[in-house]
Each structure stands twice: as structure tokens, then as C-alpha cells.
C-alpha positions as CSV (number, residue, x, y, z in Angstrom):
1,M,34.8,203.8,245.7
2,I,37.8,204.4,244.4
3,D,38.7,201.2,243.9
4,R,35.3,200.8,241.6
5,I,36.9,203.8,239.6
6,Y,40.1,202.6,238.9
7,K,38.9,199.4,237.8
8,V,36.7,201.8,235.2
9,Y,40.0,203.4,234.5
10,G,42.0,200.0,233.8
11,Y,39.3,198.8,231.7
12,W,39.3,202.1,229.6
13,R,43.3,202.0,229.6
14,I,43.2,198.4,228.4
15,H,40.1,198.0,226.0
16,G,39.8,201.4,225.0
17,T,36.1,203.8,224.6
18,V,34.2,202.0,222.7
19,A,34.7,198.6,224.7
20,L,34.0,200.7,227.9
21,R,30.9,202.4,225.9
22,Q,30.0,198.1,224.7
23,L,30.2,197.5,228.7
24,I,27.7,200.2,229.9
25,F,25.1,199.9,227.7
26,R,25.3,195.7,228.0
27,K,24.4,196.2,232.1
28,L,22.0,199.1,231.7
29,A,20.2,197.0,229.6
30,Y,20.5,193.7,232.0
31,L,19.3,196.2,234.5
32,F,16.4,197.6,232.9
33,Q,15.2,194.3,231.3
34,G,11.7,194.0,231.9
35,P,9.4,190.4,232.2
36,T,8.3,190.8,228.6
37,D,12.5,191.1,227.8
38,Q,13.0,188.2,229.8
39,L,10.4,185.8,228.1
40,L,11.9,186.5,224.7
41,D,15.0,185.7,225.9
42,S,14.5,182.2,226.6
43,S,13.9,179.6,224.0
44,P,11.1,177.1,224.4
45,V,12.9,174.5,222.1
46,N,15.4,173.6,224.5
47,Q,16.2,175.2,227.8
48,D,19.2,173.6,228.0
49,A,20.8,174.8,224.8
50,K,23.9,177.1,225.2
51,N,25.1,180.1,223.1
52,A,28.3,179.3,220.8
53,T,30.6,182.1,223.0
54,Q,29.4,179.7,226.5
55,I,30.5,176.7,224.8
56,A,33.5,177.4,224.1
57,H,34.2,179.3,227.2
58,A,33.3,176.1,229.0
59,R,35.9,174.2,226.7
60,F,38.6,176.9,227.2
61,Q,37.7,178.0,230.8
62,A,41.4,178.1,232.0
63,I,42.3,181.2,229.9
64,T,39.3,183.6,231.1
65,P,41.3,187.3,231.5
66,L,42.7,187.7,235.2
67,N,40.4,190.2,236.8
68,T,42.4,192.8,236.9
69,Y,42.4,197.0,237.5
70,F,44.9,199.3,238.1
71,L,46.5,201.3,241.0
72,P,48.1,204.7,240.8
73,E,51.6,204.6,239.4
74,L,52.9,205.6,243.0
75,Q,52.6,202.4,244.0
76,A,56.0,199.8,244.1
77,R,55.8,197.9,240.8
78,R,56.3,194.2,241.4
79,V,56.9,191.4,239.8
80,N,54.5,188.8,239.2
81,L,54.3,184.7,238.2
82,V,51.2,183.5,236.8
83,T,50.9,179.7,237.3
84,D,48.3,177.0,237.6
85,S,50.1,175.5,241.0
86,I,52.7,175.7,243.2
87,S,51.4,172.4,245.3
88,G,54.4,170.1,246.3
89,G,54.0,168.0,243.5
90,S,54.2,170.6,241.4
91,L,57.0,171.9,241.7
92,F,59.1,169.6,239.6
93,G,61.0,170.9,236.6
94,G,59.0,174.1,234.9
95,V,57.2,175.5,237.6
96,G,60.3,175.8,240.0
97,T,62.3,176.9,237.1
98,A,60.2,179.4,237.3
99,L,59.9,180.6,240.3
100,I,63.3,180.8,240.6
101,F,63.9,183.1,237.6
102,A,61.0,185.2,239.1
103,A,62.7,185.8,242.5
104,L,66.1,186.3,240.9
105,L,64.6,188.4,238.8
106,A,62.6,190.1,241.7
107,N,65.7,190.5,243.8
108,R,67.3,192.4,240.4
109,L,65.3,194.8,239.9
110,H,64.9,195.5,243.9
111,M,60.9,194.6,243.6
112,Q,58.8,192.7,245.3
113,L,57.3,188.9,243.7
114,R,54.2,188.0,243.9
115,I,52.3,184.4,242.6
116,I,49.7,184.5,240.9
117,T,47.8,180.5,241.2
118,R,45.3,179.9,238.9
119,T,43.9,176.1,239.6
120,E,44.8,176.3,243.6
121,R,45.7,178.4,246.2
122,A,49.3,178.6,246.9
123,K,50.8,176.8,250.0
124,P,54.3,179.6,251.2
125,Q,55.7,176.8,252.8
126,N,56.5,175.5,249.0
127,V,57.9,178.4,247.8
128,D,60.3,178.5,251.5
129,Q,61.1,175.4,250.8
130,L,62.5,175.8,246.4
131,L,64.4,178.7,247.5
132,S,65.9,177.3,250.3
133,L,67.6,174.0,248.5
134,Y,68.6,176.8,246.4
135,G,70.4,179.1,248.0
136,I,67.7,181.6,246.9
137,K,66.6,184.5,249.8
138,L,63.8,186.8,248.9
139,E,64.7,190.9,249.4
140,H,61.0,191.5,250.0
141,E,57.9,189.2,251.3
142,V,56.4,187.2,248.7
143,Q,53.3,188.1,247.7
144,F,50.2,185.7,247.0
145,K,47.0,186.0,244.7
146,F,44.3,183.1,244.4
147,A,42.8,184.3,240.6
148,A,40.6,181.4,240.1
149,F,39.9,181.2,236.4
150,Y,36.5,179.4,237.2
151,D,35.4,182.3,240.1
152,Q,35.4,185.6,239.3
153,K,35.0,187.4,242.7
154,Y,39.0,188.3,243.1
155,E,40.2,191.0,241.8
156,L,43.8,191.7,241.2
157,D,45.2,194.7,241.6
158,I,47.9,196.2,239.1
159,V,50.5,198.9,238.8
160,K,51.3,200.1,235.1
161,D,55.3,198.5,233.9
162,E,54.3,195.6,236.1
163,L,56.1,192.3,234.7
164,F,54.3,189.7,234.2
165,I,55.9,186.3,233.8
166,T,53.8,183.6,232.5
167,T,54.0,179.9,232.0
168,S,52.2,178.2,229.9
169,W,50.2,179.0,226.4
170,W,47.0,179.1,228.3
171,T,48.4,181.5,231.8
172,T,49.5,183.7,228.3
173,A,46.7,183.8,226.9
174,A,44.9,185.0,230.4
175,T,47.2,187.6,230.9
176,L,46.8,189.1,227.3
177,P,43.8,190.8,227.4
178,S,44.8,192.4,231.1
179,V,48.1,193.4,230.7
180,P,50.1,195.4,228.2
181,S,51.8,192.9,226.2
182,G,54.9,194.7,226.2
183,N,55.0,193.6,230.3
184,I,55.1,190.3,229.9
185,I,57.5,187.4,229.4
186,Y,56.3,184.4,228.0
187,L,58.9,181.1,229.8
188,L,58.5,178.9,227.2
189,Q,59.7,175.1,228.3
190,E,58.5,172.8,225.6
191,D,56.7,172.7,222.3
192,E,53.5,173.2,223.2
193,R,51.7,172.1,220.4
194,M,53.2,168.9,221.0
195,F,50.4,168.5,224.1
196,Y,47.9,167.7,221.4
197,P,46.9,166.6,218.4
198,F,46.0,168.7,215.7
199,G,42.5,170.8,217.1
200,D,41.5,173.6,218.7
201,D,43.9,173.6,221.6
202,R,47.2,173.5,218.9
203,L,45.3,176.3,217.8
204,R,44.8,178.6,220.4
205,C,48.7,177.5,221.0
206,E,50.2,178.3,218.3
207,T,48.3,181.4,218.4
208,I,50.1,182.3,221.2
209,L,53.3,181.5,220.1
210,C,52.9,184.1,217.1
211,N,52.2,186.5,219.2
212,Q,54.5,189.6,217.6
213,D,54.2,191.9,221.4
214,I,55.6,189.9,223.8
215,R,59.1,188.2,224.7
216,F,60.4,184.6,225.4
217,L,62.0,183.1,227.5
218,I,63.1,179.7,226.1
219,N,64.4,176.9,227.6
220,T,67.3,175.7,226.0
221,R,68.5,176.0,222.8
222,L,67.8,173.3,221.4
223,L,64.1,174.4,221.9
224,F,65.4,177.7,220.4
225,D,66.8,176.7,217.6
226,H,63.4,174.3,216.7
227,L,61.1,176.8,217.3
228,A,63.1,178.9,214.4
229,H,63.5,176.0,212.1
230,D,59.9,176.2,212.9
231,G,59.0,179.6,211.2
232,F,59.0,181.2,214.6
233,D,60.7,184.9,213.3
234,N,58.6,186.9,216.3
235,I,60.3,184.1,218.7
236,V,63.8,184.8,217.1
237,A,63.5,188.6,217.1
238,Q,61.6,188.5,220.6
239,G,62.9,185.2,222.7
240,M,66.1,184.7,224.7
241,W,67.3,180.8,225.8
242,F,68.7,180.3,228.9
243,E,70.0,176.9,229.6
244,P,68.8,175.2,233.1
245,A,71.2,175.1,236.3
246,F,72.1,172.0,238.3
247,P,73.5,173.1,241.6
248,A,76.0,170.2,243.4
249,Q,74.2,170.5,246.6
250,V,71.3,169.3,245.3
251,Y,72.1,167.2,242.3
252,Y,75.3,164.3,243.2
253,P,76.2,160.5,243.7
254,R,74.7,159.4,246.9
255,A,76.4,155.8,246.1
256,M,78.6,155.1,243.1
257,G,80.3,151.9,243.1
258,R,78.2,150.1,245.6
259,D,77.9,146.8,246.3
260,V,74.6,146.3,246.4
261,K,71.8,145.6,244.1
262,R,71.5,148.3,241.9
263,K,68.8,150.4,240.5
264,F,66.8,151.0,237.6
265,F,64.7,154.5,236.8
266,F,61.8,155.1,234.6
267,Y,60.3,158.4,234.1
268,A,56.8,156.9,234.0
269,R,54.0,159.4,233.4
270,P,51.3,157.5,231.8
271,N,49.1,160.7,231.7
272,N,51.3,162.7,229.9
273,L,51.7,161.2,226.2
274,R,54.6,162.8,225.1
275,N,56.3,160.4,227.9
276,L,55.8,157.3,225.8
277,F,54.8,155.2,229.0
278,Y,53.9,152.5,226.9
279,L,56.8,152.2,225.1
280,G,59.1,152.3,228.1
281,I,57.6,149.7,229.1
282,E,57.6,147.2,226.9
283,V,61.6,148.4,226.8
284,I,61.8,147.2,230.0
285,E,59.8,143.9,229.9
286,Q,62.4,143.5,226.7
287,A,65.8,143.9,228.1
288,I,65.0,141.8,231.3
289,T,63.8,138.9,228.8
290,Q,67.0,139.8,227.2
291,Q,68.8,139.2,230.2
292,V,70.3,142.9,229.7
293,L,69.0,143.9,233.1
294,D,69.1,140.7,235.6
295,L,66.6,141.3,238.5
296,E,69.3,139.7,240.2
297,L,71.2,142.2,239.9
298,W,68.7,145.0,239.7
299,D,65.5,146.7,241.1
300,I,63.2,148.6,238.2
301,F,62.1,151.8,239.8
302,L,58.9,153.4,238.0
303,V,58.3,157.4,239.4
304,G,56.2,160.1,238.1
305,K,52.2,159.8,239.0
306,D,49.2,158.2,238.3
307,I,51.2,155.1,237.9
308,P,49.3,151.8,237.0
309,A,49.9,148.3,238.7
310,V,52.0,146.6,236.4
311,T,54.7,143.4,236.5
312,F,57.3,142.4,234.8
313,N,58.9,139.5,233.4
314,G,55.9,137.1,234.6
315,G,55.2,138.4,238.0
316,Y,58.5,140.9,239.2
317,A,57.1,144.5,240.8
318,P,58.8,147.2,240.5
319,I,59.1,149.7,243.4
320,K,56.7,152.9,242.3
321,C,57.4,156.6,243.3
322,E,54.7,159.0,243.5
323,N,54.1,162.4,245.1
324,F,58.2,162.7,246.1
325,S,59.4,166.3,247.4
326,W,61.4,168.0,245.5
327,A,64.2,166.8,248.4
328,E,63.1,163.6,248.2
329,Y,63.2,163.5,244.8
330,A,67.0,164.6,244.8
331,Q,67.6,162.3,247.6
332,L,66.6,159.2,245.0
333,L,68.7,160.6,241.9
334,G,72.0,160.5,243.5
335,T,71.1,156.5,244.5
336,I,70.5,155.5,240.8
337,D,72.6,153.8,238.4
338,I,70.5,154.1,235.3
339,G,67.5,156.0,234.0
340,L,65.4,155.3,230.9
341,S,63.8,158.9,230.2
342,L,61.8,159.3,226.5
343,M,60.3,162.7,225.4
344,Y,58.8,162.6,222.4
345,T,59.9,166.4,221.6
346,P,61.9,168.3,221.0
347,H,63.3,169.8,224.7
348,P,65.4,167.2,226.6
349,S,62.7,167.3,229.4
350,Y,64.1,167.7,233.0
351,P,65.0,163.8,234.5
352,P,67.8,162.6,231.9
353,L,69.3,166.0,232.5
354,D,68.5,165.6,236.5
355,L,69.5,162.2,236.5
356,A,73.1,162.9,234.6
357,A,73.9,165.7,237.4
358,S,73.5,163.1,240.0
359,G,75.9,161.0,238.6
360,A,73.4,158.5,236.4
361,V,73.7,156.8,233.1
362,V,70.7,157.9,231.3
363,V,68.9,156.8,227.9
364,T,66.7,159.0,226.3
365,N,65.3,159.3,222.6
366,R,65.9,161.0,219.4
367,Y,63.5,163.6,218.0
368,A,63.8,166.5,215.5
369,N,66.7,168.5,216.3
370,K,67.7,166.7,219.3
371,Q,70.1,163.9,218.4
372,D,72.8,163.9,220.3
373,L,73.3,165.0,223.7
374,S,76.9,164.5,225.0
375,A,77.4,168.0,224.9
376,Y,75.6,167.6,228.2
377,S,76.9,164.6,230.0
378,A,79.0,161.9,227.8
379,N,76.5,159.4,230.4
380,L,73.3,160.6,228.5
381,I,72.8,158.3,225.5
382,C,70.3,159.1,222.9
383,A,68.5,156.4,221.0
384,D,65.8,156.2,218.2
385,L,62.3,156.4,218.9
386,D,62.5,152.1,218.0
387,R,62.6,148.6,221.0
388,D,65.1,147.6,220.2
389,A,66.9,150.4,219.8
390,L,66.0,151.7,223.2
391,V,67.2,148.3,224.6
392,D,69.8,148.4,222.5
393,A,71.5,151.9,224.4
394,I,70.7,150.9,228.1
395,R,72.6,147.4,226.8
396,K,75.3,150.1,226.5
397,A,74.2,151.7,229.7
398,V,74.5,148.8,231.7
399,G,78.1,148.9,230.5
400,I,79.2,152.5,231.7
401,A,77.2,152.1,235.4
402,A,79.6,148.9,235.6
403,D,82.4,150.3,234.7
404,T,83.2,153.1,237.9
405,H,86.5,154.6,236.4
406,V,84.0,155.7,233.5
407,R,81.5,156.7,234.5
408,E,82.8,158.8,237.2
409,Q,84.8,160.6,234.5
410,N,82.2,161.7,232.2
411,Y,80.5,162.6,235.2
412,N,83.2,165.0,235.9
413,N,83.3,165.9,232.8
414,N,79.6,167.3,232.9
415,G,78.6,170.0,230.4
416,L,75.9,171.0,232.9
417,L,75.0,175.0,234.4
418,T,75.5,174.3,238.1
419,D,74.6,177.9,238.8
420,W,70.9,179.2,238.2
421,Q,72.5,183.0,239.1
422,Q,74.8,182.2,236.3
423,A,72.3,180.5,233.9
424,F,70.2,183.7,233.9
425,A,72.4,186.3,234.5
426,S,72.4,187.9,230.8
427,I,68.8,187.3,230.7
428,I,68.6,189.3,233.7
429,E,70.8,192.2,232.5
430,K,69.1,192.4,229.8
431,I,65.3,192.6,230.9
432,S,66.5,195.2,233.8
433,E,68.5,197.7,231.0
434,V,64.6,198.2,229.8
435,A,62.1,197.0,232.9
């Protein structure tokens, strides 16, 4: 009974008196609806027809609001991380960064961390393994809550002024109706509009990006500058940016200068269109045909997800690597000589930086203000999005990889951060001042 009272109170606090009154009227109307009313509600023309709201909800089910209710303010506040999943395959790149940030922020504020997943139940061991890999120990035991957008039977208790870190436009859209907007920090790690063609998805994404009331945390200065140039004045006013870190105990060369076949890495994700899988395999085929990559000297690794069966140069089958743990992925990176990783957006993306941090020479593409990544590492080569230009860049990479002195010197002079505490220090300090 007390929980129900708190839920009603929480709904009123968030949505107001008018919305609460309308909700009560709808509940009462449903309870007292008679047989005649039910007959009038049915459609004699098409029993399968759905109203406009149902159709839109079915299309955008992932933004179903979190089902929350307030607890008394005397309860301890938490740092809440809202994400789709923390399965082993989800912890690469952005999700891992979100978890690291949330853990460091929770420790700084002496709060408990709660991880809220939307598509599948969390596996606590994945969190333990990741934080252990980076030497991060939580002050308090982590909580887990499965808040499935497709099943609203769960109830999510919240306390006034708790912090919520959202990890995408859709998790932000799901959190906004249920949590005071000033409590939300949207960790934005890509121009997410570019996930979609021009249409409803992109429009809804852009609407969230234009929100004036939430705080934004942007992955890289490059992405922040791109969004600022695109007119997101709210992000300039309410946003902060950081550069990711690549700790030396995880990312380092394992086999530089060995006398065996060299390894060529291609980031292969055909279902993530911005990674330009089809251009990439054409570039590799051309590089092999032109003997830029001599298959007597090179092994080709396709690393990613949903990789189709593919052969190069009339029959060569590359080595496919899928479903790696983060530790397995890092181990492989340290053995790579050259990487090709494409991203048709302004963000450099993680694989090129992962590879450079591990001692590889990397070819990636230019886009918008992403023209030169040598400030991260001189082993990062940017080329225009053109097959011949990318083949020429691979030719240059082969020359650097063959020159052990130049390659090692470039690696030793990397500008990449190696400490997540340092990467987030000023941001966490600012948040702690107002939290």
C-alpha cells in the first residue's frame, strides 16, 4: 500500500495534477465500462486495425518511459547507468566507456552504482571483469535492475536528485518522462543522427539532441566541435567533452618486429552501415591485386560481427574473429601490424585508437572536421573515402610497418591518454560541485 502511495506521489511530482487526474479518470472509465460501451469500442470493419498511438509505440518501443516511483528523500542517492545491455559482446568501446565513467563518478560522490538494462538482464561478472581489467574498484556493491522496454511489469524506485547517465538518444528519451531532466547526463559518443536515413528515427534523435535541460558529455573534442558547428548551441552551453584513455596494461604491442607472417586487421561490421564494410573489402581486394598486401607475407583478419563468408583474390579465406571478450580483443590488437577501420562519421571511433594504442599502423578515413588524427598518433593515417586513396594509404602503412624504428618511435610519441582517472578528472569534479 505504501509503495502505491509513493508511486502516485511520484507520478504527480513528475507529470502534475492535470495528468494525474486524467490518469485516474481513464482507470475509472475502464473499470466501469459496460458491455454496450465495449461493443461500441470494437471496429466492425477491421478487427486488426490499430490506432495511431499504438502504431507509433510499436515502432518506437525502445523509448517506452522508465516505470518509476519515488522513495522518501532520506534514502541514499545513487548513480544510475541506463543502457541496452552489458553482455560480453556489448562492452566494447562506448558501453565500456559509460561503465568506467559511471563507476568513477559513483566513487567520487561516494554513491552506489546501479546499472539499468533495457534489452536483457545484466551479467554481473561482465562488470567485474571490465572494471578489474582497468584496475577500478567500486566503494559500494553495484546494483542491477532489468527495466525491459517490452515488459512494464517491473518497478524502478528512485530518490530525488539521483543522477542518471544515459547512453543513447533512445535511453535518454525513455528516461526524460520519468526523471527530472536536470538529473540526466547524456553520454554522447557519436552523432547518432547518422545512424539513420532522413526520417522519423533521425528526427526523434535530433529532438533529443536539441534538449535544453539535460547535460551532455561528449566523447572527443572532434565530435564536440562537429556538433557545435552544426548549431547545437545547447550542447555548447550544457556540454563537456573528454578524450578516451587506453591504459598501458591493456593496450600494448605483443609481437612487434617478429619474423613470421604479418597481420592485417579489418574492422568488419556489415550491419553497422557507417563502418563501410563493402568499401573495405573492395579496398582489401584491390590492395591484394596490386601486391600492396602480398598474401605470402600477410594474414588478413576480419574482426567484428555478422561477418559473411568472403574470399579474396580468387580464393584466399581471411581469418574471422567474432564474439571476443575484451581481454581477447586487446590481446589480438597487440599482435596486429596494420589496421583498416572505416567510420563514415566525424568521430574517430574506437578501433583506430585501440590499434594505435597497441602499436599498429592504422588506415582510416576523413570525414567533415575529421581530417588528421596524427595528434593521437603518427601511426594513424587518414585518407579520403575513395578506394584508390585508401589503397595508397595502405601502401604507406606497409612502409611504416616495415620500418621498425619509425613505427616504434611513432608509438612511443603517441598522444593518447593512458589513464581514465585523468580523462574524466575535471568533468567529475565539475559534476561533484553541483551534485
